[in-house]
PAMIFI-66550 format. One line per 5 residues: number of its first residue (from 1); for each residue x, z, y of N, C-alpha, C, O. Coordinates in nm, 2 decimals. Each point is the difference from the previous one (the first is absolute). Layout:
REM residues N
NUM = X,Z,Y,X,Z,Y,X,Z,Y,X,Z,Y; ...
This chain:
REM residues 135
1 = -3.41,-1.47,-0.13,0.13,0.03,-0.08,-0.06,0.17,-0.02,-0.06,0.08,0.07; 0.09,-0.08,-0.19,-0.05,0.14,-0.02,0.14,0.12,0.06,0.10,-0.03,0.06; -0.15,0.18,-0.12,0.05,0.07,0.08,0.12,0.04,-0.07,0.01,0.01,-0.12; 0.09,0.00,0.20,0.17,0.00,-0.03,0.04,0.15,0.00,0.01,0.07,0.10; 0.02,-0.03,-0.25,-0.01,0.16,-0.03,0.18,0.05,-0.02,0.05,0.12,-0.01
6 = 0.05,-0.26,0.03,0.12,0.07,-0.02,0.06,0.03,0.15,-0.04,-0.07,0.10; 0.13,0.17,-0.09,0.08,0.02,0.13,0.04,-0.14,0.06,0.03,-0.08,-0.09; -0.03,0.04,0.24,0.03,-0.09,0.04,0.14,0.06,0.13,0.02,0.11,0.04; 0.06,-0.28,0.00,0.10,0.10,0.06,-0.07,0.05,0.16,-0.12,-0.02,0.02; 0.20,0.09,0.06,0.00,0.04,0.12,0.06,-0.10,0.12,0.12,-0.02,0.03
11 = -0.25,-0.04,0.03,0.02,-0.09,0.10,0.09,0.09,0.14,-0.03,0.11,0.05; 0.12,-0.17,-0.02,0.05,0.08,0.15,0.08,-0.12,0.03,0.04,-0.09,-0.06; -0.03,0.14,0.26,0.01,-0.14,0.04,0.13,-0.06,-0.02,0.02,-0.11,0.03; 0.09,0.19,-0.09,0.14,-0.09,-0.07,-0.07,-0.09,-0.08,0.03,-0.12,-0.01; -0.10,0.17,-0.05,-0.03,-0.11,-0.18,-0.14,-0.10,0.06,-0.04,-0.11,-0.06
16 = 0.00,0.14,0.16,-0.13,-0.06,0.03,0.00,-0.16,-0.01,-0.10,-0.06,-0.02; 0.20,0.01,0.03,0.03,-0.16,0.01,0.00,-0.01,-0.15,-0.08,-0.07,-0.05; 0.17,0.13,-0.04,0.02,-0.05,-0.15,-0.14,0.02,-0.05,-0.03,-0.06,-0.10; -0.05,0.14,0.15,-0.13,0.02,-0.08,-0.11,-0.12,0.05,-0.09,-0.04,-0.06; 0.13,0.01,0.15,-0.09,-0.11,0.11,0.05,-0.18,-0.09,-0.07,-0.09,-0.03
21 = 0.19,0.10,0.03,0.02,-0.11,-0.05,-0.02,-0.03,-0.18,-0.01,-0.11,-0.06; 0.00,0.25,-0.01,-0.05,0.00,-0.15,-0.14,-0.02,0.03,-0.05,-0.05,-0.10; -0.06,0.05,0.20,-0.12,0.00,0.02,0.03,-0.16,-0.01,0.04,-0.02,-0.12; -0.04,-0.06,0.17,0.08,-0.13,0.05,0.06,-0.07,-0.12,0.05,-0.11,0.03; -0.06,0.16,-0.16,0.08,-0.06,-0.14,0.14,-0.03,0.03,0.07,-0.05,-0.08
26 = -0.02,0.07,0.19,0.14,0.01,0.03,0.11,0.13,-0.05,-0.04,0.11,-0.04; 0.15,-0.15,0.05,0.08,0.13,-0.02,0.10,-0.03,0.16,0.01,-0.10,0.06; 0.05,0.24,-0.02,0.05,0.00,0.11,0.11,0.10,0.03,-0.04,0.11,0.01; 0.20,-0.14,0.01,0.07,0.09,0.03,0.03,0.02,0.13,-0.05,-0.07,0.09; 0.13,0.16,-0.09,0.04,0.06,0.16,0.11,-0.02,0.01,0.07,0.04,-0.10
31 = 0.01,-0.12,0.22,0.15,-0.08,0.02,0.05,0.11,0.12,-0.07,0.03,0.10; 0.19,0.02,-0.14,0.06,0.06,0.10,0.04,-0.08,0.10,0.07,-0.11,-0.03; -0.11,0.15,0.19,0.02,-0.11,0.10,0.19,0.01,0.01,0.07,-0.09,0.04; -0.03,0.20,-0.07,0.14,0.00,0.02,0.12,-0.04,-0.12,0.08,-0.09,0.01; -0.10,0.17,-0.11,0.09,-0.07,-0.12,-0.11,-0.09,-0.13,0.04,-0.01,-0.12
36 = -0.16,-0.05,0.16,-0.07,-0.08,-0.07,-0.06,0.03,-0.17,-0.08,-0.06,-0.07; 0.14,0.17,0.05,-0.04,0.07,-0.12,-0.17,0.03,-0.06,-0.07,0.10,0.03; 0.04,-0.18,-0.11,-0.15,-0.03,-0.03,-0.04,0.14,-0.08,0.08,0.05,-0.08; -0.20,0.00,0.10,-0.02,0.15,-0.04,-0.11,-0.02,-0.01,-0.05,-0.10,0.05; -0.06,0.23,-0.14,-0.13,0.02,0.02,-0.04,0.08,0.10,0.09,0.05,0.05
41 = -0.22,-0.01,0.00,0.01,0.05,0.12,0.06,0.11,-0.03,-0.03,0.06,-0.10; 0.12,-0.01,0.20,0.05,0.14,0.07,0.02,-0.02,0.12,-0.01,-0.11,0.05; 0.05,0.24,0.03,-0.01,-0.01,0.19,0.13,-0.01,0.02,0.04,-0.03,0.11; 0.04,0.06,-0.20,0.18,-0.04,-0.01,0.08,-0.06,-0.08,0.03,0.08,-0.10; 0.03,-0.18,0.10,0.09,-0.09,-0.03,0.07,0.08,-0.13,0.04,0.11,0.05
46 = -0.01,-0.11,-0.19,0.04,0.05,-0.04,0.19,0.00,-0.02,0.09,0.09,-0.03; -0.08,-0.25,0.10,0.17,-0.03,0.00,0.07,-0.02,0.11,0.12,-0.05,0.01; -0.24,0.14,0.16,0.05,-0.04,0.08,-0.04,0.14,0.09,0.05,0.05,0.10; -0.14,-0.01,-0.16,-0.09,0.09,0.11,-0.05,-0.01,0.12,-0.02,0.08,0.09; -0.01,-0.24,-0.09,-0.04,-0.06,0.13,-0.19,0.03,0.02,-0.06,0.02,-0.10
51 = 0.03,-0.02,0.18,-0.20,0.04,-0.01,-0.05,-0.10,0.02,-0.12,0.00,-0.01; 0.20,-0.13,0.07,-0.07,-0.12,0.02,0.02,-0.12,-0.10,0.10,-0.07,-0.01; -0.26,0.05,-0.07,0.00,-0.07,-0.07,-0.12,-0.10,0.01,-0.10,0.04,0.07; 0.10,-0.15,-0.12,-0.12,-0.11,0.00,-0.05,-0.03,-0.15,0.05,0.06,-0.09; -0.11,-0.12,0.07,-0.11,-0.04,-0.13,0.01,-0.16,-0.05,-0.03,-0.10,0.06
56 = 0.08,0.11,-0.14,0.03,-0.17,-0.07,-0.09,-0.02,-0.13,-0.02,0.11,-0.06; -0.02,-0.20,0.02,-0.06,-0.03,-0.10,0.09,-0.02,-0.11,0.10,-0.06,0.01; -0.15,0.10,-0.11,0.11,0.05,-0.15,-0.03,-0.13,-0.13,-0.10,-0.07,0.03; 0.13,0.04,-0.09,0.01,-0.16,-0.09,-0.15,0.11,-0.11,-0.10,-0.06,-0.03; 0.13,0.20,0.01,-0.10,-0.01,-0.11,0.06,0.03,-0.15,-0.05,0.08,-0.08
61 = 0.19,-0.16,0.08,0.01,0.02,-0.12,0.13,0.08,-0.02,0.06,0.03,0.10; -0.01,0.01,-0.23,0.07,0.09,-0.01,0.03,0.04,-0.17,-0.04,-0.10,-0.07; 0.07,0.16,0.03,0.04,0.06,-0.15,-0.04,0.14,-0.04,-0.01,0.09,0.08; -0.01,-0.09,-0.18,0.00,0.18,-0.09,0.12,0.01,0.05,0.09,-0.08,0.01; -0.08,0.25,0.05,0.10,0.03,0.00,0.03,0.17,-0.13,0.10,0.05,-0.05
66 = -0.19,-0.02,0.05,-0.07,0.10,-0.09,-0.14,0.02,-0.03,-0.09,-0.07,0.06; 0.06,0.17,-0.18,-0.17,0.00,0.02,0.01,0.13,-0.12,0.08,0.04,-0.07; -0.22,0.01,0.10,-0.02,0.11,-0.13,-0.13,-0.02,-0.04,-0.05,-0.07,0.09; -0.03,0.10,-0.17,-0.11,-0.02,-0.03,-0.07,0.16,-0.03,0.06,0.08,-0.08; -0.14,-0.06,0.13,-0.10,0.13,0.04,-0.08,0.00,-0.13,-0.04,-0.12,-0.04
71 = 0.01,0.22,-0.04,-0.07,0.03,-0.12,-0.08,0.10,0.05,-0.12,0.00,-0.04; 0.16,0.09,0.14,-0.16,0.10,0.02,-0.02,0.01,0.09,0.07,-0.05,0.09; -0.20,0.12,-0.05,-0.06,-0.01,0.11,0.03,0.12,0.07,-0.01,0.11,-0.05; 0.08,-0.15,0.22,0.03,0.08,0.05,-0.12,0.01,0.12,0.01,0.10,0.08; -0.08,-0.18,-0.08,-0.09,-0.04,0.15,-0.13,-0.04,-0.08,0.03,-0.07,-0.09
76 = -0.16,0.09,0.09,-0.11,-0.06,-0.02,-0.05,-0.13,-0.04,-0.07,-0.05,-0.08; 0.18,0.03,0.22,-0.04,-0.15,0.06,0.01,-0.12,-0.13,-0.08,-0.09,-0.04; 0.23,0.13,-0.01,0.07,-0.09,-0.05,-0.05,0.01,-0.17,0.06,-0.08,-0.08; -0.18,0.20,0.02,-0.03,0.04,-0.14,-0.01,-0.20,-0.08,0.04,-0.05,-0.10; -0.13,0.01,0.20,0.00,-0.14,-0.10,0.03,-0.11,0.02,-0.07,-0.09,-0.02
81 = 0.23,0.10,0.06,0.19,-0.09,-0.02,0.05,0.04,-0.08,0.10,-0.06,-0.04; -0.11,0.16,0.00,0.10,0.08,-0.12,0.04,-0.12,-0.09,-0.09,-0.07,-0.04; 0.22,0.05,0.00,0.09,0.03,0.02,0.03,-0.13,0.13,-0.02,-0.12,-0.02; 0.07,0.18,0.16,0.04,-0.12,0.11,0.15,0.02,0.03,0.06,0.11,-0.02; 0.00,-0.22,0.07,0.11,0.05,0.04,0.05,0.03,0.15,-0.10,0.01,0.08
86 = 0.23,0.01,-0.03,0.00,0.06,0.14,0.11,-0.07,0.01,0.07,-0.02,-0.11; -0.03,-0.03,0.22,0.14,-0.13,-0.05,0.04,-0.01,0.15,-0.08,0.01,0.10; 0.23,-0.02,-0.12,0.06,-0.04,0.15,0.06,-0.15,0.00,0.09,-0.04,-0.07; -0.17,-0.04,0.16,0.07,-0.14,0.02,0.12,0.03,0.12,0.02,0.08,0.09; 0.04,-0.18,-0.15,0.12,-0.01,0.12,-0.03,-0.17,0.05,-0.02,-0.10,-0.07
91 = 0.01,0.14,0.20,-0.09,-0.15,0.08,0.12,-0.08,0.00,0.11,0.06,0.01; -0.10,-0.21,-0.02,0.11,-0.09,0.01,0.03,0.03,0.12,0.11,-0.05,0.02; -0.15,0.12,0.11,0.07,0.04,0.11,0.11,0.11,-0.02,0.10,-0.01,0.07; -0.11,0.10,-0.18,0.07,0.14,0.03,-0.09,0.09,-0.05,0.03,0.05,-0.11; -0.16,-0.01,0.19,-0.04,0.15,0.02,-0.07,0.01,-0.16,-0.04,-0.11,-0.06
96 = 0.02,0.24,0.01,-0.05,0.02,-0.10,-0.17,0.06,0.06,-0.02,0.06,0.10; -0.11,-0.11,-0.22,-0.09,0.05,0.05,-0.06,0.06,-0.11,-0.02,-0.10,-0.08; -0.02,0.21,0.03,-0.08,0.08,-0.06,-0.15,-0.07,-0.06,-0.08,-0.01,0.09; 0.04,-0.03,-0.19,-0.11,-0.08,-0.03,-0.02,-0.02,-0.16,0.08,0.03,-0.08; -0.22,-0.08,0.04,0.01,-0.03,-0.10,0.00,-0.15,-0.04,-0.02,-0.09,0.07
101 = 0.05,0.08,-0.20,0.01,-0.16,-0.06,-0.14,-0.02,-0.08,-0.04,0.08,-0.08; -0.03,-0.19,0.12,-0.12,-0.03,-0.03,0.03,-0.16,-0.05,0.08,-0.08,0.05; -0.20,0.07,-0.17,-0.02,-0.14,-0.06,0.12,-0.01,-0.10,0.06,-0.11,-0.04; -0.03,0.21,0.00,0.07,0.01,-0.15,0.00,0.11,-0.04,0.00,0.09,0.08; 0.00,-0.07,-0.23,0.02,0.12,-0.05,0.15,0.12,0.01,0.10,-0.05,-0.04
106 = -0.09,0.15,0.07,0.12,0.11,0.00,0.09,-0.06,-0.10,0.11,-0.02,0.04; -0.13,0.00,-0.16,0.12,-0.01,-0.12,0.06,-0.15,0.07,0.12,0.00,0.01; -0.18,-0.12,0.05,0.07,-0.08,0.08,0.07,0.00,0.13,0.05,-0.09,0.06; -0.04,0.25,-0.02,0.06,0.01,0.08,0.20,-0.03,0.00,0.09,0.03,-0.08; -0.08,-0.08,0.17,0.15,0.00,-0.03,0.08,0.01,0.14,-0.05,-0.04,0.11
111 = 0.15,0.08,-0.12,0.11,0.04,0.11,0.04,-0.14,0.03,0.02,-0.07,-0.10; 0.00,0.02,0.27,-0.01,-0.14,0.04,-0.07,-0.07,-0.01,0.02,-0.12,0.04; -0.13,0.16,-0.10,-0.14,-0.12,-0.05,-0.04,-0.03,0.18,0.00,0.07,0.10; -0.03,-0.22,-0.11,-0.02,-0.02,0.16,-0.17,0.00,0.03,-0.08,-0.05,-0.08; 0.06,0.09,0.17,-0.13,0.03,0.05,-0.04,-0.02,0.10,0.08,0.05,0.08
116 = -0.19,-0.10,0.00,-0.05,-0.04,0.12,-0.16,0.10,0.01,-0.08,0.04,-0.08; 0.10,-0.03,0.23,-0.09,0.08,0.07,-0.14,0.02,-0.03,-0.03,-0.12,0.00; -0.06,0.18,-0.02,-0.16,-0.04,0.00,-0.02,0.11,0.08,0.08,0.07,0.06; -0.22,-0.05,-0.06,-0.03,0.07,0.10,-0.16,0.05,-0.08,-0.08,-0.07,-0.07; 0.06,0.25,0.09,-0.11,0.03,-0.06,-0.10,0.06,0.13,0.04,0.10,0.06
121 = -0.16,-0.15,-0.04,-0.07,0.07,0.12,-0.07,0.08,-0.03,-0.11,-0.04,-0.04; 0.14,0.17,0.03,-0.05,0.13,-0.04,-0.13,0.06,0.07,-0.07,0.09,-0.06; 0.04,-0.14,0.19,-0.05,0.07,0.11,-0.01,-0.09,0.12,0.10,-0.06,0.06; -0.22,0.05,-0.05,-0.01,-0.08,0.16,0.14,0.03,0.09,0.06,-0.10,0.06; -0.02,0.20,-0.05,0.14,0.03,0.04,0.12,0.01,-0.05,0.09,0.04,0.07
126 = -0.09,-0.06,-0.15,0.12,0.00,-0.09,0.04,-0.06,-0.10,-0.03,0.03,-0.12; 0.11,-0.14,0.15,0.08,-0.07,-0.14,0.12,0.02,-0.05,0.10,-0.03,0.07; -0.09,0.09,-0.18,0.14,0.00,-0.06,0.06,-0.11,-0.08,-0.05,-0.06,-0.10; 0.21,0.04,0.18,0.07,-0.10,-0.12,0.00,0.03,-0.14,0.03,0.11,-0.03; -0.06,-0.21,-0.08,0.10,0.02,-0.10,0.03,-0.12,-0.04,-0.08,-0.09,0.03
131 = 0.18,0.06,-0.10,0.05,-0.10,-0.10,0.00,-0.02,-0.11,-0.03,0.08,-0.09; 0.04,-0.24,0.06,-0.06,-0.03,-0.13,0.13,-0.11,-0.03,0.06,-0.06,0.08; -0.02,0.05,-0.25,0.09,-0.14,0.00,-0.01,-0.14,0.01,-0.08,-0.08,-0.04; 0.21,0.07,0.13,-0.02,-0.15,0.02,-0.01,-0.10,-0.13,0.08,-0.01,-0.09; -0.21,-0.06,0.11,-0.02,-0.10,-0.12,0.15,-0.10,0.00,0.01,-0.09,-0.09
């Protein structure tokens, strides 16, 4: 694996299970034990403010909610990828995840496009979830 020059997410005790699942090429979500709300990693449920939750497998499928295409280099690590998209995918389970859509041109991105998770092993310790159009 070559040296990775882009910024990486900060792994914390609250989000460690999410990143561990990504390393296994799986997507997981927190489920509130009190109200059942599904969410991305957070110490508190945004629906009922409970601090009791567990982890469940997600389908890894969703739809493009929105995106933008970045044309300017804001960080040296991204210089070779310009232009690239930054997208929000609404998972079939409800939560929205900030990510990139891969496997299609930026011109072909559409709101509502069906996508599925793919995983990029960027370092020995970090795997990033990305999405591609469903064939």
